[in-house]
C-alpha positions in Angstrom: 128.6 87.5 124.0 129.3 85.5 120.8 127.7 82.9 118.6 129.3 79.5 119.2 127.2 76.9 117.4 123.9 76.3 115.6 121.2 73.7 115.0 119.0 73.0 112.0 115.7 71.2 112.0 113.8 70.3 108.9 110.0 69.6 108.4 107.8 68.3 105.6 104.1 67.5 105.9 100.9 68.2 103.9 99.0 71.4 104.1 95.4 71.1 105.2 94.2 72.7 101.9 95.7 73.6 98.6 96.8 77.2 98.5 98.0 79.4 95.7 97.0 81.9 93.1 96.5 82.1 89.3 100.1 81.0 88.6 101.1 78.6 91.4 99.8 76.2 94.0 101.2 74.4 97.0 100.1 71.3 98.8 103.0 70.7 101.2 104.8 72.5 103.9 108.6 72.5 103.6 109.9 74.4 106.6 113.3 74.8 108.2 114.2 76.1 111.7 117.6 77.6 112.4 118.8 78.0 116.0 121.9 80.1 116.8 123.5 79.4 120.2 125.6 81.9 122.2 128.3 81.3 124.8 126.0 82.9 127.4 123.3 80.3 126.8 120.9 82.4 124.7 119.3 80.8 121.7 118.0 82.7 118.7 115.5 81.1 116.4 114.9 81.9 112.7 112.7 80.3 110.1 112.9 79.5 106.3 110.9 77.6 103.8 110.5 76.3 100.3 107.1 76.8 98.8 107.0 74.4 95.9 109.7 71.7 96.3 111.2 69.8 99.2 114.1 71.3 101.1 117.4 69.5 100.6 118.2 66.7 103.0 119.4 67.9 106.4 123.0 66.9 105.7 123.0 69.1 102.6 121.3 71.9 104.4 124.1 71.8 107.0 126.8 71.7 104.3 125.3 74.8 102.5 124.9 76.7 105.8 128.4 75.9 107.0 130.0 76.8 103.6 128.1 80.0 102.8 126.7 81.5 106.0 128.2 80.2 109.2 131.6 81.9 108.8 129.9 85.3 108.8 128.3 84.7 112.2 130.5 82.3 114.1 132.3 83.9 117.1 130.6 87.2 116.3 128.6 89.3 118.7 124.9 89.3 117.7 124.5 93.0 118.7 127.2 94.1 116.2 125.8 91.9 113.5 122.2 93.3 113.6 123.6 96.8 113.1 126.3 96.0 110.5 125.9 97.7 107.1 127.0 95.5 104.2 128.0 96.7 100.8 126.7 94.2 98.3 128.9 94.3 95.2 129.7 91.8 92.4 129.5 88.2 93.4 128.4 88.9 97.0 125.1 90.4 95.9 123.3 87.1 96.4 123.8 83.6 97.8 124.5 80.6 95.6 121.5 78.9 97.1 117.8 79.9 97.0 117.3 78.9 100.7 116.7 82.0 102.7 119.3 81.4 105.4 120.0 85.1 105.4 116.5 85.9 106.6 116.6 83.1 109.2 119.9 84.4 110.5 118.5 88.0 110.7 115.5 86.8 112.7 117.6 84.7 115.0 120.0 87.6 115.7 117.2 90.0 116.6 115.7 87.3 118.8 119.0 86.9 120.7 119.4 90.7 121.0 116.0 91.2 122.4 116.5 88.3 124.8 119.7 89.8 126.0 117.9 93.0 126.8 115.1 90.9 128.5 112.5 92.6 126.2 109.9 91.4 123.8 111.2 91.9 120.3 108.6 94.5 119.3 109.5 96.6 122.4 113.3 96.2 121.6 112.5 97.6 118.1 110.8 100.6 119.7 107.1 99.5 119.6 104.8 100.4 122.4 101.5 98.5 121.6 101.5 94.7 121.2 98.4 94.5 119.0 98.2 95.1 115.2 95.2 95.0 113.0 95.1 91.7 111.1 93.3 90.6 107.9 92.5 87.1 106.8 94.4 86.1 103.6 92.2 83.5 102.1 94.6 81.8 99.6 91.5 80.3 98.2 92.1 80.2 94.5 92.2 76.4 94.2 89.3 75.6 96.4 85.9 74.6 94.9 82.9 76.7 96.0 81.7 74.2 98.6 85.1 74.0 100.3 85.5 77.8 100.1 82.1 78.3 101.7 83.0 75.9 104.5 86.3 77.8 105.0 84.8 81.3 104.9 82.2 80.5 107.5 84.9 79.3 109.9 87.1 82.3 109.3 84.2 84.8 109.7 83.2 83.1 113.0 86.6 84.1 114.4 85.8 87.8 114.2 87.8 88.9 111.1 86.5 92.0 109.5 89.0 92.3 106.6 89.7 89.7 104.0 92.0 89.3 101.0 91.0 87.2 98.0 93.1 85.9 95.1 92.1 87.1 91.6 93.6 86.6 88.2 91.4 83.9 86.7 91.2 83.9 82.9 87.4 83.7 83.2 86.2 87.1 84.5 82.7 85.8 85.2 84.1 83.0 87.4 86.1 85.6 89.2 83.1 87.9 89.7 81.0 85.0 91.0 83.7 84.1 93.5 83.9 87.6 94.8 80.2 87.7 95.1 80.3 84.4 97.1 82.9 85.8 99.4 81.0 89.0 100.0 77.7 87.2 100.5 79.2 85.2 103.4 81.5 87.8 104.9 79.1 90.7 104.6 79.2 93.9 102.7 80.3 95.8 105.8 83.6 94.0 105.9 86.7 95.2 104.1 87.7 93.3 100.9 91.1 93.4 99.3 92.1 91.5 96.1 95.6 90.2 95.1 96.3 89.6 91.4 99.9 88.4 91.8 100.8 90.3 88.6 98.2 88.5 86.5 96.8 91.4 84.6 97.8 94.2 82.3 97.2 97.8 83.3 94.0 98.1 81.2 92.7 94.7 82.3 93.2 95.8 85.9 91.0 98.9 85.4 88.4 96.9 83.4 88.0 94.2 86.0 88.0 96.4 89.1 85.4 98.7 87.5 83.3 95.6 86.7 83.5 94.4 90.3 82.5 97.9 91.5 79.5 98.0 89.2 78.4 94.6 90.6 78.4 96.2 94.1 81.7 94.8 95.3 83.7 97.4 97.1 87.5 96.9 96.8 89.7 98.5 99.4 93.0 97.7 97.7 94.2 95.9 94.7 97.6 94.2 95.3 100.3 93.7 92.7 98.0 93.8 89.7 100.7 94.0 87.0 104.4 93.4 86.5 106.5 94.9 89.2 108.7 96.8 86.8 105.9 98.5 85.0 106.0 101.9 86.8 104.1 103.7 84.1 101.4 101.0 84.1 101.0 101.3 87.9 100.8 105.1 87.4 98.0 104.6 84.9 96.1 102.3 87.3 96.5 104.8 90.2 95.1 107.6 88.1 92.2 105.5 86.6 91.1 104.0 90.0 91.4 106.9 92.4 89.0 105.3 94.9 91.0 102.0 95.2 94.2 101.8 97.1 97.2 100.4 95.1 99.2 98.0 97.3 102.6 97.1 95.8 106.1 96.2 96.8 105.9 92.5 97.8 108.1 91.3 94.9 110.9 93.9 95.1 113.8 94.2 97.4 114.6 97.1 99.7 116.1 99.2 96.8 113.1 98.4 94.7 110.7 99.6 97.5 112.7 102.8 97.7 112.2 103.4 94.0 108.5 102.7 94.3 108.2 105.3 97.1 110.2 107.8 95.1 107.9 107.2 92.1 104.9 108.6 94.0 102.6 105.7 92.9 102.3 103.8 96.1 99.2 104.0 98.3 100.1 101.2 100.6 103.6 99.7 100.6 103.7 95.9 101.1 106.8 94.8 103.1 107.9 91.4 104.5 111.1 89.6 105.0 114.1 90.5 107.1 113.5 92.6 110.2 116.5 94.8 109.4 115.3 95.5 105.9 111.8 96.2 107.2 113.1 98.8 109.6 115.1 100.6 106.9 112.1 100.8 104.5 109.9 101.7 107.4 111.9 104.8 107.9 111.5 105.8 104.3 107.8 105.1 104.2 107.4 107.2 107.4 109.2 110.1 105.8 106.9 109.9 102.7 103.8 109.4 104.8 103.0 106.1 103.1 101.1 103.4 105.0 102.5 99.9 105.3 101.0 96.4 105.1 103.1 93.5 106.3 102.8 90.3 104.3 103.0 86.7 105.3 105.9 85.8 107.6 106.6 82.3 108.9 104.8 81.7 112.2 103.7 85.4 112.0 107.1 86.5 113.5 106.6 89.7 111.5 104.0 90.9 114.1 106.9 92.3 116.0 108.1 94.4 113.1 104.5 95.5 112.4 104.0 96.5 116.0 107.2 98.6 115.9 106.2 100.5 112.7 103.5 103.1 113.3 102.7 103.3 109.6 101.7 99.6 109.5 97.9 99.4 109.0 97.6 95.6 108.9 99.4 92.3 109.0 98.5 89.3 106.9 97.3 86.0 108.4 96.7 82.9 106.2 95.7 80.0 108.5 98.6 77.8 107.8 98.5 74.4 109.6 102.0 74.6 111.0 101.5 76.4 114.3 101.5 73.1 116.1 105.3 73.2 115.7 105.5 76.0 118.3 105.1 76.0 122.1 102.9 79.1 121.9 101.9 80.7 118.6 101.0 84.3 117.9 97.6 85.1 119.3 95.0 86.2 116.8 91.8 87.5 118.3 89.1 90.2 117.6 90.7 91.5 114.4 94.1 91.9 115.9 97.4 90.0 116.0 99.2 90.2 119.4 103.0 90.2 119.5 104.2 87.8 122.3 105.3 89.7 125.5 108.0 87.1 126.1 111.7 88.0 125.7 112.8 87.8 122.1 110.2 87.0 119.5 108.7 84.4 121.8 108.2 81.7 119.1 109.9 78.6 120.4 110.0 75.3 118.6 108.1 72.7 120.6 110.3 69.8 121.7 107.6 67.2 121.2 106.8 68.6 117.8 110.5 68.4 116.9 110.5 64.7 117.8 107.3 63.9 116.1 107.5 66.0 112.9 111.2 66.6 112.0 112.6 64.7 109.0 116.1 64.6 107.9 115.7 63.3 104.3 113.7 64.2 101.2 111.7 60.9 101.4 111.5 61.0 105.2 108.3 63.0 105.3 105.3 63.0 107.6 102.1 62.1 105.6 99.6 62.7 108.4 97.7 66.0 108.0 97.7 68.2 111.0 94.8 70.6 110.9 94.8 74.2 112.0 93.4 74.1 115.6 90.9 76.8 114.7 89.6 75.2 111.6 87.6 72.0 110.9 89.1 69.6 108.3 88.6 70.4 104.7 87.0 67.6 102.8 87.2 68.9 99.2 90.4 70.4 97.7 89.1 70.2 94.1 
């Protein structure tokens, strides 16, 4: 078997709500789909995105892909590629483009390999159970209170018992009031996590979390509270807040995650990205006895990796309004995400959605808002 060709599809359309955190916000989806075709008729699908600006036009995407990435996979056997160990040195340490074609290729290769074995990807990776605990990632920072209330009631009605809220607002009282609002709707019996996206200093982290706790808000984990390089600051937080889990690792690569594990400061290791990298860091986390949480992945394809890693305690789900692009999205029900039992990762681009929503140029966008099928439309994005 060898890879003989590829296809790229590009999408751009509005989100159904403004998402973001204390530093950034996003109002549009810019999504790319990569399909790798083999001489045996198998198709592997990978995904990539741009969070804050449109993807290049389709012709430019193809030019970049053919120049920088296609030579490394064309006429190669997918089974050898997923196991190949690279030695990044000098100029080959990173791509010249910020587009994550590497991650899309990795997902597509694993998809082909699992299809070739006629197994769901999570089983091909060694997993035995298809379901993984899931938490609702609210991404609510830029919603007004009325819109947030509307949103929370719908999310709660779907059976979620764990929620992650964005923090990092300059006004601590505003932040406290928001957490009280979230807890009042979700209930004190649910699990609440907070994500600061590196907004705080070590002392500010401790001050705010203790303030929340005194107000009766129980915090299960605080995620990325300070700058990723500040190992001593993270150590200070871990010591000062022994009853709160420290969830870190989202913003560092595989080597950075290894260093965090070796530092002894990680309570829960946050991983996401390439399947191959996730497996490598999963082995290290298992040896250290450190639980894993799996962050957002496009179309929840990461559910397969999560189901294959016994240390994974939860996967993130953020209610993005792009699942209409797939024939059958990942099932979310009763507090669990279910890895598809179809061969490969099972996330196939819907032909009708490709015709309706694909756009080849930067100005060729679809302005109609497609709402998440499980959520009513948002009327206030203020």
